[in-house]
LUMBANU-479024 format. One record per atom (N, C-alpha, C, O): chain; atom name; residue number from 0; x, y, z. Coordinates in Angstrom, 3 decimals, always signed. Example, Ala and Ser with C-alpha at 12.3 -4.5 7.8 and 13.67 -1.06 7.14 Angstrom:
2
{"A", "N", 0, {+13.190, -5.690, +7.800}} {"A", "CA", 0, {+12.300, -4.500, +7.800}} {"A", "C", 0, {+13.200, -3.300, +7.800}} {"A", "O", 0, {+14.236, -3.319, +8.465}} {"A", "N", 1, {+12.850, -2.250, +7.080}} {"A", "CA", 1, {+13.670, -1.060, +7.140}} {"A", "C", 1, {+12.900, +0.030, +7.870}} {"A", "O", 1, {+13.409, +1.138, +8.039}} 
//
This chain:
111
{"A", "N", 0, {+58.522, +2.779, -1.448}} {"A", "CA", 0, {+59.878, +2.624, -1.922}} {"A", "C", 0, {+59.985, +1.560, -3.017}} {"A", "O", 0, {+60.790, +1.714, -3.936}} {"A", "N", 1, {+59.197, +0.489, -2.945}} {"A", "CA", 1, {+59.289, -0.517, -4.016}} {"A", "C", 1, {+58.941, +0.047, -5.394}} {"A", "O", 1, {+59.497, -0.394, -6.400}} {"A", "N", 2, {+58.028, +1.018, -5.447}} {"A", "CA", 2, {+57.656, +1.609, -6.735}} {"A", "C", 2, {+58.835, +2.379, -7.317}} {"A", "O", 2, {+59.102, +2.299, -8.516}} {"A", "N", 3, {+59.541, +3.126, -6.467}} {"A", "CA", 3, {+60.703, +3.884, -6.927}} {"A", "C", 3, {+61.797, +2.950, -7.429}} {"A", "O", 3, {+62.415, +3.205, -8.463}} {"A", "N", 4, {+62.032, +1.878, -6.698}} {"A", "CA", 4, {+63.037, +0.891, -7.112}} {"A", "C", 4, {+62.634, +0.241, -8.431}} {"A", "O", 4, {+63.469, +0.043, -9.314}} {"A", "N", 5, {+61.359, -0.088, -8.558}} {"A", "CA", 5, {+60.876, -0.708, -9.802}} {"A", "C", 5, {+61.013, +0.257, -10.977}} {"A", "O", 5, {+61.384, -0.157, -12.075}} {"A", "N", 6, {+60.719, +1.532, -10.759}} {"A", "CA", 6, {+60.843, +2.524, -11.827}} {"A", "C", 6, {+62.293, +2.660, -12.280}} {"A", "O", 6, {+62.574, +2.671, -13.478}} {"A", "N", 7, {+63.206, +2.762, -11.326}} {"A", "CA", 7, {+64.627, +2.889, -11.674}} {"A", "C", 7, {+65.117, +1.648, -12.416}} {"A", "O", 7, {+65.806, +1.755, -13.431}} {"A", "N", 8, {+64.760, +0.478, -11.906}} {"A", "CA", 8, {+65.205, -0.767, -12.533}} {"A", "C", 8, {+64.573, -0.960, -13.905}} {"A", "O", 8, {+65.246, -1.387, -14.843}} {"A", "N", 9, {+63.294, -0.650, -14.029}} {"A", "CA", 9, {+62.609, -0.796, -15.322}} {"A", "C", 9, {+63.209, +0.145, -16.362}} {"A", "O", 9, {+63.371, -0.227, -17.524}} {"A", "N", 10, {+63.536, +1.358, -15.943}} {"A", "CA", 10, {+64.155, +2.307, -16.868}} {"A", "C", 10, {+65.491, +1.805, -17.382}} {"A", "O", 10, {+65.762, +1.848, -18.582}} {"A", "N", 11, {+66.327, +1.329, -16.463}} {"A", "CA", 11, {+67.639, +0.808, -16.865}} {"A", "C", 11, {+67.513, -0.436, -17.736}} {"A", "O", 11, {+68.198, -0.553, -18.752}} {"A", "N", 12, {+66.647, -1.362, -17.348}} {"A", "CA", 12, {+66.485, -2.606, -18.107}} {"A", "C", 12, {+65.923, -2.336, -19.497}} {"A", "O", 12, {+66.427, -2.861, -20.489}} {"A", "N", 13, {+64.880, -1.518, -19.564}} {"A", "CA", 13, {+64.271, -1.237, -20.863}} {"A", "C", 13, {+65.266, -0.555, -21.796}} {"A", "O", 13, {+65.374, -0.910, -22.970}} {"A", "N", 14, {+65.988, +0.424, -21.266}} {"A", "CA", 14, {+66.957, +1.141, -22.098}} {"A", "C", 14, {+68.059, +0.207, -22.587}} {"A", "O", 14, {+68.453, +0.271, -23.752}} {"A", "N", 15, {+68.558, -0.661, -21.709}} {"A", "CA", 15, {+69.601, -1.614, -22.103}} {"A", "C", 15, {+69.107, -2.542, -23.205}} {"A", "O", 15, {+69.818, -2.784, -24.181}} {"A", "N", 16, {+67.896, -3.062, -23.053}} {"A", "CA", 16, {+67.339, -3.975, -24.064}} {"A", "C", 16, {+67.091, -3.253, -25.388}} {"A", "O", 16, {+67.381, -3.791, -26.457}} {"A", "N", 17, {+66.552, -2.028, -25.314}} {"A", "CA", 17, {+66.276, -1.271, -26.534}} {"A", "C", 17, {+67.562, -0.923, -27.269}} {"A", "O", 17, {+67.614, -0.996, -28.496}} {"A", "N", 18, {+68.596, -0.547, -26.531}} {"A", "CA", 18, {+69.878, -0.216, -27.171}} {"A", "C", 18, {+70.537, -1.467, -27.747}} {"A", "O", 18, {+71.170, -1.398, -28.801}} {"A", "N", 19, {+70.397, -2.614, -27.071}} {"A", "CA", 19, {+70.963, -3.860, -27.591}} {"A", "C", 19, {+70.261, -4.270, -28.883}} {"A", "O", 19, {+70.890, -4.788, -29.805}} {"A", "N", 20, {+68.968, -4.036, -28.939}} {"A", "CA", 20, {+68.178, -4.417, -30.109}} {"A", "C", 20, {+68.334, -3.431, -31.267}} {"A", "O", 20, {+68.459, -3.843, -32.421}} {"A", "N", 21, {+68.327, -2.129, -30.963}} {"A", "CA", 21, {+68.277, -1.109, -32.014}} {"A", "C", 21, {+69.579, -0.358, -32.237}} {"A", "O", 21, {+69.656, +0.491, -33.125}} {"A", "N", 22, {+70.595, -0.655, -31.452}} {"A", "CA", 22, {+71.880, +0.019, -31.604}} {"A", "C", 22, {+72.128, +1.012, -30.486}} {"A", "O", 22, {+71.197, +1.565, -29.900}} {"A", "N", 23, {+73.390, +1.223, -30.207}} {"A", "CA", 23, {+73.789, +2.075, -29.077}} {"A", "C", 23, {+73.330, +3.521, -29.233}} {"A", "O", 23, {+73.173, +4.225, -28.236}} {"A", "N", 24, {+73.113, +3.973, -30.455}} {"A", "CA", 24, {+72.717, +5.364, -30.678}} {"A", "C", 24, {+71.212, +5.544, -30.863}} {"A", "O", 24, {+70.755, +6.629, -31.221}} {"A", "N", 25, {+70.441, +4.483, -30.620}} {"A", "CA", 25, {+68.992, +4.555, -30.811}} {"A", "C", 25, {+68.334, +5.426, -29.751}} {"A", "O", 25, {+68.742, +5.429, -28.590}} {"A", "N", 26, {+67.319, +6.158, -30.163}} {"A", "CA", 26, {+66.513, +6.955, -29.243}} {"A", "C", 26, {+65.503, +6.030, -28.578}} {"A", "O", 26, {+64.785, +5.300, -29.260}} {"A", "N", 27, {+65.445, +6.057, -27.270}} {"A", "CA", 27, {+64.535, +5.188, -26.511}} {"A", "C", 27, {+63.362, +6.028, -26.030}} {"A", "O", 27, {+63.532, +6.938, -25.219}} {"A", "N", 28, {+62.156, +5.716, -26.539}} {"A", "CA", 28, {+60.957, +6.465, -26.153}} {"A", "C", 28, {+59.816, +5.562, -25.711}} {"A", "O", 28, {+58.740, +6.055, -25.372}} {"A", "N", 29, {+60.027, +4.262, -25.707}} {"A", "CA", 29, {+58.961, +3.334, -25.325}} {"A", "C", 29, {+59.075, +2.891, -23.881}} {"A", "O", 29, {+59.906, +3.399, -23.128}} {"A", "N", 30, {+58.240, +1.946, -23.499}} {"A", "CA", 30, {+58.265, +1.417, -22.140}} {"A", "C", 30, {+58.079, +2.530, -21.127}} {"A", "O", 30, {+57.214, +3.386, -21.312}} {"A", "N", 31, {+58.866, +2.539, -20.062}} {"A", "CA", 31, {+58.716, +3.601, -19.057}} {"A", "C", 31, {+59.082, +4.984, -19.598}} {"A", "O", 31, {+58.677, +6.002, -19.036}} {"A", "N", 32, {+59.847, +5.015, -20.687}} {"A", "CA", 32, {+60.225, +6.297, -21.299}} {"A", "C", 32, {+59.040, +6.956, -22.004}} {"A", "O", 32, {+59.102, +8.135, -22.353}} {"A", "N", 33, {+57.979, +6.208, -22.210}} {"A", "CA", 33, {+56.761, +6.785, -22.772}} {"A", "C", 33, {+56.033, +7.646, -21.744}} {"A", "O", 33, {+55.219, +8.495, -22.107}} {"A", "N", 34, {+56.326, +7.427, -20.459}} {"A", "CA", 34, {+55.650, +8.151, -19.384}} {"A", "C", 34, {+56.579, +9.083, -18.606}} {"A", "O", 34, {+56.133, +10.088, -18.053}} {"A", "N", 35, {+57.859, +8.751, -18.565}} {"A", "CA", 35, {+58.853, +9.518, -17.827}} {"A", "C", 35, {+60.017, +9.832, -18.751}} {"A", "O", 35, {+60.435, +8.985, -19.541}} {"A", "N", 36, {+60.529, +11.019, -18.656}} {"A", "CA", 36, {+61.661, +11.394, -19.506}} {"A", "C", 36, {+62.929, +10.640, -19.118}} {"A", "O", 36, {+63.674, +10.189, -19.988}} {"A", "N", 37, {+63.174, +10.503, -17.826}} {"A", "CA", 37, {+64.341, +9.791, -17.312}} {"A", "C", 37, {+63.904, +8.871, -16.176}} {"A", "O", 37, {+64.173, +9.175, -15.013}} {"A", "N", 38, {+63.239, +7.755, -16.476}} {"A", "CA", 38, {+62.685, +6.918, -15.402}} {"A", "C", 38, {+63.733, +6.357, -14.447}} {"A", "O", 38, {+63.464, +6.212, -13.255}} {"A", "N", 39, {+64.916, +6.040, -14.951}} {"A", "CA", 39, {+65.946, +5.501, -14.059}} {"A", "C", 39, {+66.405, +6.568, -13.064}} {"A", "O", 39, {+66.586, +6.269, -11.884}} {"A", "N", 40, {+66.591, +7.791, -13.518}} {"A", "CA", 40, {+66.987, +8.880, -12.613}} {"A", "C", 40, {+65.841, +9.255, -11.676}} {"A", "O", 40, {+66.062, +9.484, -10.487}} {"A", "N", 41, {+64.625, +9.317, -12.204}} {"A", "CA", 41, {+63.487, +9.700, -11.378}} {"A", "C", 41, {+63.208, +8.653, -10.300}} {"A", "O", 41, {+62.837, +8.995, -9.177}} {"A", "N", 42, {+63.387, +7.389, -10.644}} {"A", "CA", 42, {+63.232, +6.335, -9.641}} {"A", "C", 42, {+64.271, +6.474, -8.539}} {"A", "O", 42, {+63.960, +6.302, -7.360}} {"A", "N", 43, {+65.502, +6.786, -8.922}} {"A", "CA", 43, {+66.553, +6.955, -7.925}} {"A", "C", 43, {+66.292, +8.175, -7.050}} {"A", "O", 43, {+66.531, +8.130, -5.843}} {"A", "N", 44, {+65.809, +9.257, -7.638}} {"A", "CA", 44, {+65.465, +10.437, -6.845}} {"A", "C", 44, {+64.390, +10.094, -5.815}} {"A", "O", 44, {+64.481, +10.499, -4.656}} {"A", "N", 45, {+63.380, +9.351, -6.240}} {"A", "CA", 45, {+62.317, +8.950, -5.315}} {"A", "C", 45, {+62.844, +8.042, -4.211}} {"A", "O", 45, {+62.401, +8.143, -3.067}} {"A", "N", 46, {+63.775, +7.165, -4.533}} {"A", "CA", 46, {+64.373, +6.296, -3.512}} {"A", "C", 46, {+65.086, +7.109, -2.437}} {"A", "O", 46, {+64.917, +6.846, -1.246}} {"A", "N", 47, {+65.868, +8.077, -2.842}} {"A", "CA", 47, {+66.590, +8.913, -1.883}} {"A", "C", 47, {+65.624, +9.743, -1.053}} {"A", "O", 47, {+65.825, +9.899, +0.152}} {"A", "N", 48, {+64.588, +10.273, -1.669}} {"A", "CA", 48, {+63.604, +11.057, -0.919}} {"A", "C", 48, {+62.841, +10.178, +0.072}} {"A", "O", 48, {+62.583, +10.594, +1.201}} {"A", "N", 49, {+62.483, +8.975, -0.347}} {"A", "CA", 49, {+61.779, +8.052, +0.557}} {"A", "C", 49, {+62.668, +7.643, +1.717}} {"A", "O", 49, {+62.201, +7.523, +2.850}} {"A", "N", 50, {+63.935, +7.430, +1.444}} {"A", "CA", 50, {+64.883, +7.083, +2.501}} {"A", "C", 50, {+65.009, +8.217, +3.508}} {"A", "O", 50, {+65.007, +7.982, +4.716}} {"A", "N", 51, {+65.118, +9.446, +3.011}} {"A", "CA", 51, {+65.197, +10.606, +3.895}} {"A", "C", 51, {+63.923, +10.738, +4.720}} {"A", "O", 51, {+63.988, +10.941, +5.933}} {"A", "N", 52, {+62.779, +10.624, +4.080}} {"A", "CA", 52, {+61.503, +10.752, +4.792}} {"A", "C", 52, {+61.358, +9.685, +5.871}} {"A", "O", 52, {+60.887, +9.972, +6.972}} {"A", "N", 53, {+61.756, +8.473, +5.564}} {"A", "CA", 53, {+61.692, +7.390, +6.549}} {"A", "C", 53, {+62.584, +7.700, +7.743}} {"A", "O", 53, {+62.182, +7.514, +8.892}} {"A", "N", 54, {+63.778, +8.167, +7.472}} {"A", "CA", 54, {+64.693, +8.524, +8.549}} {"A", "C", 54, {+64.167, +9.658, +9.412}} {"A", "O", 54, {+64.286, +9.615, +10.636}} {"A", "N", 55, {+63.588, +10.670, +8.784}} {"A", "CA", 55, {+63.051, +11.801, +9.532}} {"A", "C", 55, {+61.843, +11.399, +10.379}} {"A", "O", 55, {+61.659, +11.898, +11.489}} {"A", "N", 56, {+61.029, +10.501, +9.848}} {"A", "CA", 56, {+59.857, +10.047, +10.600}} {"A", "C", 56, {+60.233, +9.236, +11.834}} {"A", "O", 56, {+59.471, +9.183, +12.799}} {"A", "N", 57, {+61.390, +8.611, +11.806}} {"A", "CA", 57, {+61.797, +7.741, +12.912}} {"A", "C", 57, {+62.849, +8.366, +13.824}} {"A", "O", 57, {+63.379, +7.687, +14.703}} {"A", "N", 58, {+63.154, +9.625, +13.635}} {"A", "CA", 58, {+64.181, +10.237, +14.480}} {"A", "C", 58, {+63.591, +10.677, +15.812}} {"A", "O", 58, {+62.388, +10.910, +15.931}} {"A", "N", 59, {+64.446, +10.784, +16.792}} {"A", "CA", 59, {+64.056, +11.355, +18.075}} {"A", "C", 59, {+64.894, +12.614, +18.298}} {"A", "O", 59, {+65.587, +13.056, +17.381}} {"A", "N", 60, {+64.845, +13.185, +19.470}} {"A", "CA", 60, {+65.531, +14.444, +19.697}} {"A", "C", 60, {+66.933, +14.298, +20.278}} {"A", "O", 60, {+67.483, +15.258, +20.816}} {"A", "N", 61, {+67.500, +13.135, +20.176}} {"A", "CA", 61, {+68.873, +12.962, +20.658}} {"A", "C", 61, {+69.839, +13.646, +19.692}} {"A", "O", 61, {+69.515, +13.861, +18.524}} {"A", "N", 62, {+71.009, +13.978, +20.184}} {"A", "CA", 62, {+72.024, +14.636, +19.359}} {"A", "C", 62, {+72.421, +13.741, +18.186}} {"A", "O", 62, {+72.552, +14.209, +17.055}} {"A", "N", 63, {+72.608, +12.467, +18.461}} {"A", "CA", 63, {+73.001, +11.542, +17.396}} {"A", "C", 63, {+71.920, +11.443, +16.325}} {"A", "O", 63, {+72.232, +11.390, +15.136}} {"A", "N", 64, {+70.665, +11.418, +16.730}} {"A", "CA", 64, {+69.569, +11.309, +15.780}} {"A", "C", 64, {+69.465, +12.568, +14.919}} {"A", "O", 64, {+69.258, +12.482, +13.709}} {"A", "N", 65, {+69.606, +13.718, +15.537}} {"A", "CA", 65, {+69.549, +14.979, +14.794}} {"A", "C", 65, {+70.738, +15.079, +13.837}} {"A", "O", 65, {+70.578, +15.521, +12.699}} {"A", "N", 66, {+71.918, +14.676, +14.283}} {"A", "CA", 66, {+73.102, +14.709, +13.417}} {"A", "C", 66, {+72.929, +13.760, +12.235}} {"A", "O", 66, {+73.289, +14.090, +11.105}} {"A", "N", 67, {+72.379, +12.588, +12.504}} {"A", "CA", 67, {+72.137, +11.619, +11.429}} {"A", "C", 67, {+71.115, +12.170, +10.437}} {"A", "O", 67, {+71.280, +12.023, +9.225}} {"A", "N", 68, {+70.071, +12.796, +10.946}} {"A", "CA", 68, {+69.046, +13.375, +10.072}} {"A", "C", 68, {+69.643, +14.491, +9.208}} {"A", "O", 68, {+69.327, +14.599, +8.023}} {"A", "N", 69, {+70.498, +15.311, +9.800}} {"A", "CA", 69, {+71.142, +16.391, +9.049}} {"A", "C", 69, {+72.043, +15.816, +7.959}} {"A", "O", 69, {+72.057, +16.316, +6.834}} {"A", "N", 70, {+72.790, +14.774, +8.289}} {"A", "CA", 70, {+73.657, +14.131, +7.294}} {"A", "C", 70, {+72.819, +13.506, +6.176}} {"A", "O", 70, {+73.195, +13.572, +5.005}} {"A", "N", 71, {+71.694, +12.905, +6.533}} {"A", "CA", 71, {+70.809, +12.314, +5.527}} {"A", "C", 71, {+70.239, +13.395, +4.615}} {"A", "O", 71, {+70.108, +13.195, +3.408}} {"A", "N", 72, {+69.905, +14.533, +5.197}} {"A", "CA", 72, {+69.395, +15.651, +4.405}} {"A", "C", 72, {+70.449, +16.164, +3.433}} {"A", "O", 72, {+70.150, +16.418, +2.266}} {"A", "N", 73, {+71.677, +16.318, +3.910}} {"A", "CA", 73, {+72.763, +16.754, +3.029}} {"A", "C", 73, {+73.016, +15.738, +1.918}} {"A", "O", 73, {+73.213, +16.114, +0.762}} {"A", "N", 74, {+73.009, +14.468, +2.263}} {"A", "CA", 74, {+73.215, +13.422, +1.265}} {"A", "C", 74, {+72.125, +13.408, +0.215}} {"A", "O", 74, {+72.397, +13.285, -0.980}} {"A", "N", 75, {+70.892, +13.534, +0.669}} {"A", "CA", 75, {+69.755, +13.547, -0.258}} {"A", "C", 75, {+69.823, +14.775, -1.171}} {"A", "O", 75, {+69.611, +14.670, -2.379}} {"A", "N", 76, {+70.117, +15.928, -0.590}} {"A", "CA", 76, {+70.240, +17.148, -1.406}} {"A", "C", 76, {+71.377, +17.010, -2.408}} {"A", "O", 76, {+71.254, +17.442, -3.554}} {"A", "N", 77, {+72.473, +16.414, -1.984}} {"A", "CA", 77, {+73.614, +16.220, -2.876}} {"A", "C", 77, {+73.283, +15.322, -4.047}} {"A", "O", 77, {+73.613, +15.640, -5.189}} {"A", "N", 78, {+72.632, +14.203, -3.773}} {"A", "CA", 78, {+72.317, +13.274, -4.874}} {"A", "C", 78, {+71.257, +13.874, -5.799}} {"A", "O", 78, {+71.268, +13.614, -7.002}} {"A", "N", 79, {+70.345, +14.671, -5.246}} {"A", "CA", 79, {+69.363, +15.342, -6.104}} {"A", "C", 79, {+70.082, +16.287, -7.075}} {"A", "O", 79, {+69.755, +16.335, -8.261}} {"A", "N", 80, {+71.046, +17.022, -6.569}} {"A", "CA", 80, {+71.828, +17.930, -7.410}} {"A", "C", 80, {+72.569, +17.148, -8.495}} {"A", "O", 80, {+72.551, +17.534, -9.664}} {"A", "N", 81, {+73.214, +16.057, -8.111}} {"A", "CA", 81, {+73.959, +15.241, -9.081}} {"A", "C", 81, {+73.024, +14.707, -10.166}} {"A", "O", 81, {+73.356, +14.758, -11.350}} {"A", "N", 82, {+71.870, +14.201, -9.771}} {"A", "CA", 82, {+70.932, +13.641, -10.748}} {"A", "C", 82, {+70.333, +14.726, -11.644}} {"A", "O", 82, {+70.114, +14.495, -12.833}} {"A", "N", 83, {+70.072, +15.892, -11.089}} {"A", "CA", 83, {+69.563, +16.986, -11.925}} {"A", "C", 83, {+70.608, +17.439, -12.940}} {"A", "O", 83, {+70.270, +17.732, -14.087}} {"A", "N", 84, {+71.857, +17.499, -12.534}} {"A", "CA", 84, {+72.933, +17.844, -13.470}} {"A", "C", 84, {+73.069, +16.761, -14.547}} {"A", "O", 84, {+73.276, +17.069, -15.721}} {"A", "N", 85, {+72.950, +15.496, -14.139}} {"A", "CA", 85, {+73.055, +14.398, -15.106}} {"A", "C", 85, {+71.939, +14.478, -16.146}} {"A", "O", 85, {+72.184, +14.269, -17.335}} {"A", "N", 86, {+70.716, +14.778, -15.708}} {"A", "CA", 86, {+69.619, +14.872, -16.669}} {"A", "C", 86, {+69.785, +16.086, -17.580}} {"A", "O", 86, {+69.454, +16.025, -18.764}} {"A", "N", 87, {+70.291, +17.179, -17.035}} {"A", "CA", 87, {+70.544, +18.367, -17.860}} {"A", "C", 87, {+71.576, +18.063, -18.938}} {"A", "O", 87, {+71.399, +18.434, -20.098}} {"A", "N", 88, {+72.651, +17.389, -18.553}} {"A", "CA", 88, {+73.684, +17.019, -19.528}} {"A", "C", 88, {+73.157, +16.030, -20.555}} {"A", "O", 88, {+73.464, +16.142, -21.742}} {"A", "N", 89, {+72.361, +15.057, -20.103}} {"A", "CA", 89, {+71.783, +14.090, -21.024}} {"A", "C", 89, {+70.835, +14.774, -21.996}} {"A", "O", 89, {+70.843, +14.469, -23.188}} {"A", "N", 90, {+70.023, +15.689, -21.502}} {"A", "CA", 90, {+69.118, +16.424, -22.390}} {"A", "C", 90, {+69.892, +17.187, -23.467}} {"A", "O", 90, {+69.485, +17.217, -24.629}} {"A", "N", 91, {+70.997, +17.796, -23.077}} {"A", "CA", 91, {+71.814, +18.542, -24.050}} {"A", "C", 91, {+72.402, +17.603, -25.102}} {"A", "O", 91, {+72.400, +17.927, -26.290}} {"A", "N", 92, {+72.907, +16.439, -24.673}} {"A", "CA", 92, {+73.476, +15.475, -25.635}} {"A", "C", 92, {+72.389, +14.933, -26.559}} {"A", "O", 92, {+72.629, +14.748, -27.752}} {"A", "N", 93, {+71.193, +14.677, -26.018}} {"A", "CA", 93, {+70.096, +14.177, -26.848}} {"A", "C", 93, {+69.666, +15.231, -27.870}} {"A", "O", 93, {+69.359, +14.893, -29.013}} {"A", "N", 94, {+69.641, +16.486, -27.475}} {"A", "CA", 94, {+69.252, +17.555, -28.402}} {"A", "C", 94, {+70.206, +17.618, -29.584}} {"A", "O", 94, {+69.785, +17.859, -30.715}} {"A", "N", 95, {+71.493, +17.402, -29.323}} {"A", "CA", 95, {+72.480, +17.400, -30.407}} {"A", "C", 95, {+72.298, +16.164, -31.284}} {"A", "O", 95, {+72.305, +16.260, -32.512}} {"A", "N", 96, {+72.135, +15.009, -30.654}} {"A", "CA", 96, {+72.068, +13.748, -31.405}} {"A", "C", 96, {+70.751, +13.567, -32.154}} {"A", "O", 96, {+70.742, +13.046, -33.270}} {"A", "N", 97, {+69.637, +13.992, -31.551}} {"A", "CA", 97, {+68.324, +13.691, -32.131}} {"A", "C", 97, {+67.505, +14.932, -32.468}} {"A", "O", 97, {+66.329, +14.812, -32.812}} {"A", "N", 98, {+68.093, +16.110, -32.380}} {"A", "CA", 98, {+67.350, +17.362, -32.558}} {"A", "C", 98, {+66.590, +17.477, -33.855}} {"A", "O", 98, {+65.559, +18.147, -33.898}} {"A", "N", 99, {+67.064, +16.845, -34.917}} {"A", "CA", 99, {+66.390, +16.918, -36.212}} {"A", "C", 99, {+65.318, +15.849, -36.383}} {"A", "O", 99, {+64.614, +15.839, -37.392}} {"A", "N", 100, {+65.186, +14.960, -35.425}} {"A", "CA", 100, {+64.243, +13.841, -35.491}} {"A", "C", 100, {+62.871, +14.281, -34.960}} {"A", "O", 100, {+62.755, +14.713, -33.813}} {"A", "N", 101, {+61.841, +14.170, -35.798}} {"A", "CA", 101, {+60.486, +14.573, -35.402}} {"A", "C", 101, {+59.989, +13.738, -34.223}} {"A", "O", 101, {+59.276, +14.251, -33.361}} {"A", "N", 102, {+60.356, +12.466, -34.177}} {"A", "CA", 102, {+59.946, +11.596, -33.064}} {"A", "C", 102, {+60.532, +12.117, -31.743}} {"A", "O", 102, {+59.851, +12.117, -30.717}} {"A", "N", 103, {+61.773, +12.552, -31.773}} {"A", "CA", 103, {+62.411, +13.109, -30.581}} {"A", "C", 103, {+61.727, +14.402, -30.150}} {"A", "O", 103, {+61.445, +14.595, -28.967}} {"A", "N", 104, {+61.462, +15.280, -31.103}} {"A", "CA", 104, {+60.839, +16.561, -30.763}} {"A", "C", 104, {+59.454, +16.357, -30.159}} {"A", "O", 104, {+59.080, +17.052, -29.215}} {"A", "N", 105, {+58.690, +15.407, -30.698}} {"A", "CA", 105, {+57.351, +15.121, -30.155}} {"A", "C", 105, {+57.460, +14.516, -28.765}} {"A", "O", 105, {+56.693, +14.874, -27.871}} {"A", "N", 106, {+58.407, +13.602, -28.574}} {"A", "CA", 106, {+58.616, +12.957, -27.266}} {"A", "C", 106, {+59.047, +13.988, -26.230}} {"A", "O", 106, {+58.548, +13.995, -25.105}} {"A", "N", 107, {+59.974, +14.855, -26.615}} {"A", "CA", 107, {+60.474, +15.878, -25.689}} {"A", "C", 107, {+59.377, +16.877, -25.343}} {"A", "O", 107, {+59.267, +17.287, -24.188}} {"A", "N", 108, {+58.578, +17.271, -26.302}} {"A", "CA", 108, {+57.511, +18.246, -26.058}} {"A", "C", 108, {+56.467, +17.696, -25.091}} {"A", "O", 108, {+55.913, +18.452, -24.293}} {"A", "N", 109, {+56.194, +16.416, -25.147}} {"A", "CA", 109, {+55.183, +15.819, -24.280}} {"A", "C", 109, {+55.664, +15.733, -22.844}} {"A", "O", 109, {+54.854, +15.797, -21.920}} {"A", "N", 110, {+56.984, +15.588, -22.634}} {"A", "CA", 110, {+57.526, +15.474, -21.292}} {"A", "C", 110, {+58.028, +16.786, -20.808}} {"A", "O", 110, {+58.525, +16.882, -19.686}} 
//
């Protein structure tokens, strides 16, 4: 779980610093973005999956435990859907903003 948290935090921090330095409309492709297309979202997805897995590994067969596990599964599935929609929307906005940029096309093709 610490790796997922570090990935999410590093993605957010790097993007904030890069945008502060290069402008709000700058394309960010360095740091964790050199390895992950959306490191902040991917880190958060991993956090939710790790949380669900931890809960499932520690559940017993009581009604309350099964209900909690089911709720955790629904929550995890819900946040995965939200994050996938967010990345889809972000990809569409980036294609409009940076579609003519060769650096963007090369970065997108690699990921």
